[in-house]
N, C-alpha and C positions, 0 to 999 in steps of 0.2 A: 532399497533402490540406489544403485550406484550413480546412474545418469538418468536424465528425463528426456524424452523425445519431443520435439517441437516441429511443426509444419507451417511453412509460410506459402504454400502452394495457392491459397485463396487470397493472396494479395495482388493487386494490379501492378504492372511492371514498375511504375515510379515509387509506389509505396514499398514494394519489395526491395527495390535498390537501397532505400534508406535503411530498411531492416538489415540487410546484408552488411552494410557499412558499419553498423553498430553492434551486431550480434556476436561477432568474433571476439570482442572485448567483454561484452556483458555476459556471455556464456561461461567465461572463466571466473568472473567476479561474483556470480550469484552463489548463494549458500548451497545449491545443487547444481552439479555440472549439467549442461544442456548440450544436445546435438540435434541437427536437422535429420528427420526420418520421414519416410513415406507417411501420407496422411492417415492411412488406415492403422498405423502403429504409433501415432503421436499421442502423448498425454495432453498436449496443449496445441490448439490450432488458432492461427491468426487469420482474421478475415476482415475485409473493408467493404464499403458500400458498393464499389464497382463489381464485386463478385457476388452480390446479393442473389443473382439468379441461379447460383449453384448451391444455395444453402442447404439443399437436401443431402449433399454430399459431406456434410460436417461429420457425419457418423456418430460414434459414441465416445468421442474424446471427452474425459472428465472436465477439462479446462478449455475455455474459449476466450480469446482477447479480441475485441473489435478495435479497429484503428480509424479514427476520425468520427464524424457524426454519422452513425448508422441508424437508419429508421427500421421499424419493424423488429421482429425477433429473429436475430441471427445466431442466437446462442445454442440452438438445437436442444440436445439432451444433456448438455453440460451441467455439472454440479456446481461449478465455480466459473464466474465470468469477470473479466477485467476490461479496462478501456484505456487506450493510449490516444493522445491528441495527434494530429497529422504530423506536426513538427516536433514530436517527442524527442527528448534528449537521451543520452546514454544513461544518465542517472535514472530517468523515467523508466527506461527499459529494464534496467537492473532491479529496480523496486518492484516492477510487475512480475519479473521472473522470481524474485524472492517470495512474494506473496503466493504465487502459484506453487512454488516449491514446498512451502510450509503446508499448504492445503493437501498437496499430493502425498507427502510423507505421512500426514495424519490419515488421509483417505486410504492409503495403501495398507496401513496398520489396521484399520477398520474392516477392510476387504479380507484380510487374513483371518481376523477373528471370526467374521461371518462364515468364511469357508470352513473353518475348523468346526464351528457350531453346526453347520449343515451336515458335515460328515459324521458328526456324533449325535444326530437326531435320535431320540429314543423311540421305541416302539409304542403303539397306542397304549399298551398296558402300563408303560413306564412314563408316559407323557406327564409333564407337570407345567405349570405356568412358565413361559419363556423368561430367562434371565437376561437382563441388559448387561452387555459386556462393557468394562471400563479398563482403560489402559494406564497402568502405573509406571513411573519412571524412577531410576535410581542411578547415581554415579557409581561406576566401578572403580574409579581412582580420581583424586583431586586433579583439577586443571586450572591453570591461570588463564584468566580471560582479559583481553584488551578491549579497547572501545569497539562497539558501544555497550559492552557487557561488563564494564568495570564500575558500575554504579552500586550504591548501597542495596538497592532492591534486588539486583542480580546476585550480589554476594549472599544476601539472605536466602535467595532461591537455591544457589549452589550448596550452601551449608545444609539446607533442609534436604536436598537430593542426596547429600553424602551420608545422611543418617538412616534413611529407610526409603522403601518405594512409596511414591506419592502421586496423586492425580494432578492434572493440570489445574483443577479448581483449587486444590489444596495449596499448590505453588502460588497462585495468584493471591489467595487469601492471606497467606503467611508473608509473602514478600512485598505485596502492594503492586506487583507488576500487572499490567493489562494482559488480556488473553493473547493478543497478537504478538506482543514482546516475548511473553513466556514461551509461545510456540517457536518463535524465532530462536530463542536460547536453546530449546531442546533440539532443533534442527542442527545448530552449530555443534552442540555436544555430541550429537549422533554422527556428524561428519568427522569428529575427531576420534571416534571409536571408544568413548569413555562412558557411554550411556547404555543401560540395559532396560528392557521393557518387561512388565509383568501384566498378563491379562487376568482380570478377576471378574466375578459375578456381582452385580450390584445387590443381589439378594443377601449377600453377606456384608455386614458393615465393614468399611475399609479398615478401621482400627483393628478389628479381630482377625482380618485376613493378612495382616502384615506382621511378620516376626522381626521385632526390633533387634538390630545388631548392636553389640556393645560399642560405645564411643569412648575412645581413649581420651583421658582428661588432659594429656599434654599435647603440645603442638598446635598447629594452626587449626585443624579440624576441631579439636577440643575447645579452643578459644571461641571459634565461630559458633559451636553448639551452645556454650554458655551465653554467648551474646544473643543468640536467638531466644533462648529461654528467658533472658532478661528483658526481652522486648526491644532489642537493639541497643541496650546500654552496656557500657564496658563492664566486664566482670571484674 
């Protein structure tokens, strides 16, 4: 996903005016570039209480953000919902777009896996219990990360990613990162073009489905790998 579409058609004039003022900057600073698109093509729709009477036109957008105090259920069929205060700041908008972007990148990956699985459905004679798909991640090359990814936990995650394909759960367990921060890190690595993904079946243990690549003992990656194996202590 190179860009994500957002629609502000369901905002009343005053609320939309504030959105337009801030969106030009927020769209460039989010982890995923955003652009305004027609509502039927938007991955994220914004709506406020003043437009509650047209809630049926939210469509099937996977993400919905309500602005202000909105009564009832205005999230439609969305899989992810966020909320902004009426007087939200630029930082608030960027944070909401970031969280929606992280969800969309993960959601898009799941949709691709599901689509591939449906195309490869076996005949009744070949049918077997369905396997749950899991997505593994691995660094294609080392990358230096600035704030907020220059913490010890993020470095442990990067070093682990440099060694072999790993799941989000493995990243969190090994590095100590929470799920949201780990996803944010993966989004940033994906934007830099240094991350590759591998889809596997949960019917096979992760350890047996991963071919470990040799790790050179010299240089930064070697030191980081030894540091991880030593539990974070200097080798």
